[in-house]
C-alpha positions, 0 to 999 in steps of 0.5 A, spaced: 758 279 485 753 284 484 755 291 481 753 294 488 758 289 492 764 295 491 760 301 494 763 301 501 759 303 506 753 305 502 748 300 503 742 305 503 744 309 497 745 301 494 738 300 496 735 306 492 739 305 486 737 297 486 729 299 486 730 304 481 734 299 476 728 294 477 723 299 475 727 302 469 728 294 467 720 294 467 720 300 463 724 298 458 721 291 458 714 293 457 716 298 452 719 292 448 713 288 449 707 293 449 705 291 455 703 296 461 707 301 463 709 301 471 704 306 474 709 308 479 717 308 478 723 310 483 726 311 476 728 318 473 732 321 468 737 325 471 741 324 478 745 328 482 750 324 486 754 327 491 759 326 497 766 327 500 772 325 497 773 318 497 766 316 498 765 312 491 761 318 488 763 316 481 763 308 482 756 308 485 754 312 478 757 307 474 755 301 478 748 304 477 749 305 469 751 298 469 744 296 473 741 300 468 745 296 462 744 289 465 742 283 460 742 277 465 737 272 463 736 272 471 732 278 470 726 274 467 726 269 472 725 275 478 733 277 479 735 284 480 738 288 474 746 289 476 748 282 476 756 284 475 757 278 470 753 280 463 756 283 457 752 290 459 754 290 466 761 288 464 762 293 459 759 299 463 763 298 469 770 298 465 768 304 460 767 301 454 759 300 453 757 304 447 751 307 450 755 309 456 758 316 455 763 318 461 765 326 461 771 328 465 774 335 466 781 335 462 783 341 465 780 346 470 773 346 467 769 342 463 768 346 456 763 346 451 767 343 446 768 337 451 760 337 452 758 339 445 758 331 442 755 328 448 750 333 449 748 331 442 748 324 443 744 324 449 738 326 444 738 319 440 736 313 442 741 307 445 745 304 440 744 297 442 743 298 450 737 298 454 739 306 456 743 312 453 747 313 460 751 320 460 756 320 466 759 327 468 764 326 473 766 333 477 760 336 474 762 342 479 767 344 473 762 345 468 763 352 466 757 357 464 756 355 457 757 347 458 752 348 464 747 351 459 748 345 454 747 340 460 741 344 463 737 344 456 739 336 455 736 335 462 730 339 461 728 336 455 731 329 455 730 323 450 725 318 453 731 313 454 737 317 456 739 318 463 744 323 466 748 322 472 752 328 475 757 327 480 760 333 485 762 334 492 756 337 494 749 339 492 751 347 492 757 345 487 752 344 482 748 350 478 741 351 481 737 350 475 741 343 473 740 340 480 733 342 481 732 337 475 735 332 479 734 326 484 739 327 489 743 322 493 748 324 498 754 319 499 757 318 506 764 317 508 765 309 508 767 307 515 775 305 516 773 298 518 769 297 511 775 300 507 780 295 510 775 289 509 774 291 502 782 291 501 783 285 504 777 281 500 777 285 493 785 286 493 788 281 497 792 286 502 794 283 508 790 285 514 795 290 517 797 293 511 789 294 509 788 297 516 793 302 516 792 304 509 784 305 511 786 309 517 791 313 514 786 316 508 780 316 513 776 312 509 778 315 502 777 308 498 781 310 492 787 313 496 787 307 501 787 302 495 793 306 492 797 306 499 795 299 500 797 296 493 803 301 490 809 301 494 811 308 491 805 311 493 807 309 500 814 312 499 811 319 496 806 320 502 812 318 507 816 324 504 810 329 504 809 327 512 817 329 513 815 336 510 813 339 517 820 337 520 824 340 514 821 348 515 826 350 521 829 356 517 827 360 511 832 356 506 829 349 509 822 352 508 823 354 501 827 348 499 821 344 501 816 347 497 821 346 491 821 339 492 813 338 493 812 342 487 817 338 483 815 331 485 808 333 483 810 335 476 814 329 475 808 325 477 804 329 471 810 328 466 810 320 468 803 320 466 804 324 460 810 320 457 805 314 458 799 317 455 801 322 450 805 319 445 800 313 445 795 318 443 798 322 438 800 316 434 793 313 434 790 320 432 795 320 426 793 313 424 786 315 425 787 321 420 791 316 415 798 319 416 803 313 414 808 311 419 813 316 420 810 320 415 807 327 414 799 328 416 794 329 411 793 336 408 788 340 413 789 335 419 794 339 423 789 343 427 786 336 430 793 335 432 794 342 435 787 341 439 790 334 442 796 337 444 793 343 447 788 338 451 795 334 453 797 340 456 791 341 460 791 334 462 798 335 465 796 341 468 791 338 472 795 332 474 800 336 477 794 340 481 791 333 483 798 331 486 799 337 490 792 336 492 793 329 495 800 332 498 795 338 501 790 333 504 796 328 507 799 334 511 792 336 513 791 329 516 798 330 519 796 336 523 789 334 525 792 328 529 797 333 532 791 338 534 788 332 537 794 330 541 794 337 543 787 337 545 788 330 549 784 325 544 787 319 541 781 317 538 782 316 530 789 318 529 790 317 522 798 317 522 799 312 528 805 309 525 808 316 526 806 317 533 813 319 536 813 325 531 806 327 532 807 327 540 814 331 539 811 336 535 804 336 539 809 338 545 813 343 541 807 347 539 800 350 541 793 348 539 793 355 536 799 354 532 796 348 529 790 351 527 794 356 523 798 351 520 792 347 518 789 354 515 795 356 511 794 349 508 787 350 506 789 357 503 794 354 499 789 350 496 785 356 495 790 359 491 791 354 487 784 354 485 785 361 483 791 359 478 796 362 482 803 359 480 804 352 484 811 354 487 809 361 489 803 358 493 807 352 496 812 357 498 807 361 501 805 355 505 811 352 507 813 359 510 807 359 514 808 352 517 815 355 519 812 361 522 806 357 526 
């Protein structure tokens, strides 16, 4: 199994990256043996991966990083980098390779302090790998200061450093950065391909795999979660009952409160799993005895950790709400399709009775207004409107139609 096998429905992109990985491997091998460097190459020092949610943008970048770090002996026999089994591939794929650094937004933005050390590292040679790889997830969240730091590093890269930026679209990245990157755009994977992947890789029953892939419209991560996590299926079912619970003002406000509370509970559950472990590990690293006081001068380090954890909880709650809004949008899109006389690609086929009842009870115009209200809620959350206020406005608009 190669590193490209998990890139569902992205054959064209896989071929381009495999060719670049072969050229990159030839470059490093030639440099190590004082042989002639390749005259032409499809490899470059900066890449921009874009695509719709669920297309596997980050997974594609990580697979490419693994291929660049591949140390399989088969390469010397004409095999392509990216075997998926060697130590270089394995550690790059699971995120433990010393020369593959990943930057993730903790809060709403990637701050300069989150990027500073990684940018510094990008100017150094690989420690033990073949390339120094910097992978920036959600590059659209770079703010002005952190974006300028990345720009400087991309403008003047070290010889064996590769930047990989991931974003929804090319327009989401600063023009000065994207102009220095090679752009690869991924497509939404076909529903059938996602279902097949769930059966082959996750051992999911074909019926469940097909339902999960159809419900998420080809969103790989969400389909995997729905197919393998019963709690995720229960949460989605609860969200899809919301359109039936906004008959009056009181019900609409209660539905909003429950939606926000559920998102907060998700964030709290994640925090309980991670925060205490991170705090204990940091205390141990700072030299604090078990249950004892922190050494003098280290309180600010713990304060920074607590601030980052708070930002992460806020982000997790927002992600949970985004997921609910996406499910609601798909639900109303199905209603609109029925109102317009189409039954093609209905995502929520298991709720057909409810969809048909709501389709008969409304008009395409009212359904479009409801879809716009859901989009407006997402935009309000982007502007840091308090979640409950934004969701209440949405449920009231869903009631009004």
